[in-house]
C-alpha positions as CSV (number, residue, x, y, z in Angstrom):
1,M,0.0,0.0,0.0
2,E,3.1,2.3,0.5
3,T,4.2,1.8,-2.6
4,I,1.1,2.6,-4.5
5,N,0.8,5.9,-2.7
6,Q,4.1,6.5,-3.3
7,N,4.0,5.9,-6.9
8,S,0.4,7.9,-6.9
9,D,2.1,11.1,-5.1
10,S,5.1,10.9,-7.7
11,Q,2.3,10.7,-10.9
12,S,0.5,13.8,-9.2
13,A,3.4,16.1,-8.6
14,G,4.8,15.0,-12.3
15,G,1.5,16.0,-13.8
16,G,-0.1,12.9,-14.0
17,V,2.6,10.7,-15.2
18,N,5.7,8.6,-13.2
19,R,8.6,10.8,-12.9
20,E,11.3,8.3,-11.4
21,H,13.5,7.1,-13.4
22,G,13.2,3.5,-14.6
23,R,13.6,1.0,-17.5
24,T,10.3,-0.7,-17.4
25,I,10.9,-3.2,-20.3
26,A,7.7,-4.7,-20.5
27,Q,5.4,-1.7,-20.3
28,R,7.8,0.2,-23.0
29,W,7.5,-2.9,-25.5
30,T,3.9,-3.8,-24.9
31,F,3.0,0.1,-25.7
32,V,4.9,0.4,-28.5
33,G,3.5,-3.1,-29.9
34,L,0.1,-2.6,-29.3
35,H,0.5,0.7,-30.5
36,F,1.7,-0.9,-33.9
37,G,-1.4,-3.0,-33.8
38,L,-3.5,-0.1,-34.1
39,V,-1.4,0.9,-37.0
40,L,-2.4,-2.3,-38.7
41,F,-5.9,-1.8,-37.9
42,C,-5.8,1.8,-39.5
43,A,-4.4,0.1,-42.6
44,W,-7.1,-2.6,-42.6
45,L,-9.5,0.3,-42.6
46,A,-7.8,2.2,-44.9
47,V,-6.5,-0.2,-47.7
48,A,-8.8,-3.6,-46.9
49,D,-12.2,-2.0,-47.0
50,G,-12.4,-3.0,-43.0
51,W,-14.9,0.0,-42.8
52,T,-17.0,-1.6,-45.4
53,L,-16.7,-5.0,-43.8
54,I,-17.8,-3.7,-40.3
55,G,-20.4,-2.0,-41.8
56,Q,-21.7,-5.4,-43.4
57,V,-21.6,-6.8,-39.6
58,F,-24.2,-4.3,-38.7
59,G,-26.2,-4.4,-42.0
60,Q,-24.9,-0.9,-43.4
61,Q,-23.4,-0.1,-46.5
62,W,-20.3,2.0,-45.0
63,T,-17.3,2.9,-47.4
64,L,-14.2,5.4,-47.5
65,V,-15.1,7.9,-50.4
66,D,-12.1,9.7,-50.2
67,N,-9.3,6.9,-50.7
68,D,-6.4,9.1,-51.4
69,R,-7.1,11.0,-48.2
70,A,-7.5,8.1,-46.3
71,L,-4.1,6.6,-47.1
72,L,-2.6,10.2,-46.7
73,M,-4.3,9.9,-42.9
74,L,-2.7,6.6,-42.6
75,A,0.7,8.1,-43.3
76,C,0.1,10.4,-40.6
77,V,-0.7,7.4,-38.3
78,F,2.6,5.6,-39.2
79,V,4.7,8.5,-38.8
80,Y,3.3,8.8,-35.3
81,W,3.8,5.7,-34.1
82,L,7.3,5.8,-35.7
83,R,7.9,8.9,-33.7
84,H,6.0,7.3,-30.6
85,A,8.5,4.0,-30.5
86,I,11.5,6.5,-30.9
87,T,10.2,8.4,-27.7
88,V,9.3,5.3,-25.7
89,L,12.2,3.1,-26.6
90,Y,15.2,5.6,-27.0
91,L,14.4,8.9,-25.7
92,L,12.4,8.6,-22.4
93,Q,14.3,7.6,-19.3
94,R,11.3,7.8,-16.8
95,R,9.2,4.8,-15.7
96,I,6.0,4.0,-17.7
97,D,3.5,2.5,-15.5
98,W,1.2,0.1,-16.8
99,G,-1.8,2.6,-16.4
100,E,-0.3,5.3,-18.6
101,A,0.5,2.9,-21.4
102,L,-2.9,1.5,-21.5
103,G,-5.0,4.8,-21.2
104,L,-2.7,6.4,-24.0
105,L,-3.5,3.8,-26.3
106,C,-7.0,4.0,-25.5
107,F,-6.6,8.1,-26.8
108,M,-4.4,7.2,-29.5
109,A,-7.1,5.0,-30.8
110,F,-9.8,7.6,-30.5
111,F,-7.9,10.3,-32.4
112,E,-5.7,7.9,-35.1
113,I,-9.1,5.9,-36.2
114,G,-11.3,8.9,-35.9
115,L,-9.1,11.3,-37.8
116,L,-8.6,8.6,-40.7
117,L,-12.4,7.8,-40.6
118,V,-13.3,11.9,-40.9
119,G,-10.5,12.3,-43.2
120,G,-11.3,9.3,-45.5
121,G,-14.6,10.5,-46.1
122,A,-16.5,7.7,-43.8
123,F,-19.4,10.8,-43.0
124,R,-19.3,12.3,-46.4
125,S,-20.3,11.6,-49.8
126,E,-17.8,13.4,-51.6
127,V,-14.0,13.4,-52.6
128,I,-12.2,16.5,-51.3
129,P,-9.4,17.4,-53.7
130,F,-6.1,18.0,-52.2
131,G,-5.4,22.0,-52.1
132,T,-3.4,24.9,-50.6
133,L,-4.8,24.0,-47.1
134,D,-3.4,20.7,-47.3
135,I,0.2,22.3,-48.0
136,V,-0.3,24.2,-44.8
137,A,-1.6,21.6,-42.9
138,L,1.5,19.1,-44.0
139,V,4.1,22.0,-43.1
140,L,2.5,22.2,-39.8
141,L,2.3,18.6,-39.0
142,A,6.5,18.5,-39.7
143,V,7.3,21.8,-37.9
144,G,4.9,20.1,-34.9
145,S,7.1,16.8,-35.1
146,Y,10.5,18.5,-35.8
147,L,9.8,20.7,-32.5
148,N,8.9,17.9,-30.0
149,S,11.0,15.0,-31.2
150,G,14.1,17.6,-32.4
151,S,14.0,19.1,-29.0
152,E,13.4,15.8,-27.1
153,I,16.5,14.4,-29.0
154,Q,18.8,17.7,-28.4
155,R,17.9,17.3,-24.8
156,K,19.0,13.6,-24.9
157,W,22.3,13.9,-26.3
158,W,23.1,17.3,-24.2
159,K,22.5,14.6,-20.7
160,Q,24.4,11.9,-22.4
161,N,27.7,14.4,-21.5
162,P,29.1,13.7,-18.0
163,A,29.5,17.0,-17.7
164,N,25.9,18.0,-17.5
165,K,24.7,14.9,-15.2
166,G,22.2,16.4,-12.7
167,Q,22.2,19.6,-14.6
168,C,18.7,21.7,-16.0
169,Y,18.8,21.6,-19.7
170,T,17.8,25.4,-20.9
171,E,19.5,24.9,-24.6
172,G,18.4,24.1,-28.3
173,L,14.6,24.5,-28.7
174,F,13.9,24.7,-25.3
175,K,15.6,28.2,-25.0
176,Y,12.5,29.5,-26.9
177,S,9.9,27.7,-25.0
178,M,10.4,25.6,-21.5
179,H,7.9,23.3,-23.3
180,I,8.7,23.4,-26.5
181,N,7.8,20.0,-26.9
182,Y,4.2,20.4,-25.9
183,F,3.6,23.1,-28.1
184,G,5.2,20.8,-31.1
185,D,2.5,18.4,-30.1
186,V,-0.4,21.0,-30.4
187,V,1.3,22.3,-34.0
188,L,1.1,18.6,-35.3
189,F,-2.0,17.8,-34.3
190,T,-3.5,21.1,-35.7
191,G,-1.9,20.0,-39.0
192,W,-3.2,16.8,-38.6
193,C,-6.6,17.6,-38.1
194,L,-6.7,20.1,-41.0
195,L,-6.0,17.4,-43.5
196,S,-9.2,16.0,-42.3
197,Y,-11.1,18.9,-43.5
198,N,-13.8,18.6,-40.7
199,F,-13.0,21.9,-38.8
200,W,-14.7,20.4,-35.7
201,T,-11.5,17.9,-35.3
202,L,-9.8,21.1,-34.1
203,L,-11.1,20.9,-30.6
204,L,-8.4,18.3,-29.9
205,P,-5.4,20.2,-30.3
206,F,-7.4,22.8,-28.7
207,F,-8.1,20.5,-25.8
208,M,-4.6,19.4,-25.5
209,A,-3.5,23.1,-25.5
210,Y,-6.1,23.4,-22.3
211,S,-4.8,20.5,-20.7
212,F,-1.3,21.5,-21.2
213,I,-1.7,24.9,-19.9
214,S,-3.8,24.1,-17.3
215,F,-2.4,20.9,-15.9
216,H,0.3,19.2,-17.1
217,I,2.7,22.3,-17.3
218,P,2.1,23.9,-13.7
219,A,2.7,20.2,-12.7
220,L,5.7,19.7,-14.3
221,D,7.1,23.2,-13.6
222,G,6.8,22.5,-9.4
223,Y,8.3,19.0,-10.3
224,L,11.2,20.7,-11.9
225,S,11.6,23.7,-9.6
226,E,11.9,21.3,-6.5
227,R,14.4,19.1,-8.4
228,Y,16.6,21.6,-9.9
229,G,16.1,24.9,-7.4
230,E,17.4,28.3,-8.4
231,K,18.4,27.6,-11.9
232,F,15.2,26.4,-12.7
233,D,13.5,29.3,-11.3
234,Q,16.0,31.7,-13.1
235,Y,15.2,29.8,-16.3
236,A,11.4,30.0,-15.7
237,A,11.5,33.8,-14.9
238,K,13.0,34.9,-18.5
239,T,11.6,31.9,-20.7
240,K,8.2,31.4,-22.2
241,K,5.9,28.9,-21.1
242,L,4.4,26.9,-24.0
243,I,4.2,29.2,-27.3
244,P,7.7,31.0,-28.2
245,F,7.7,34.5,-27.8
246,V,3.9,34.6,-26.8
247,Y,3.0,32.7,-23.9
């Protein structure tokens, strides 16, 4: 019971995740493996008429009318899985608890399958040709992916230097925003949602940003202030929290 309480306290202080370092190999590989299973399921929906087959089970005529856009959404799913695998298996040093892994898998299933179906035309009758908005969306997707993964890789390599052990990282992309990786997530999901051509999906990055600002960032800042002390507090006083040059 004491161990459970300690884990709960650690997660609360760390913004809903366990900030203690640990290998948790089984959780990591299960997380990545099940996520890849989700990629395969999305491929079945987009390429093998899976959505049509599901409709037949319920006596309905369901189809993805926009095949090209469905394939583009599938490519987004695969790229996101690849980045997720790199993060979980290489970049992330903290523990991953079973509850966190399974909870995030449910969330991933919600937006990966949902965006593929919406973008692929499961709920409309016409094909939407590619245009300028798609170029903007792909740029946002690429920039957001770079901000998230690029910043994490910079920090990983910096921390591998023994001279930097126990130090607070404030360089690279993190000098423009304390949580530039979170901002990258908001940017990439904005692009991903724009590719679906359903603007209601933009509620997803909106609520992600709200969650970061209202919950994850305050909790993580408290944890980092306790861990690094004055060095972090000085960094926090002069650096924007999420959006470079803005907030």
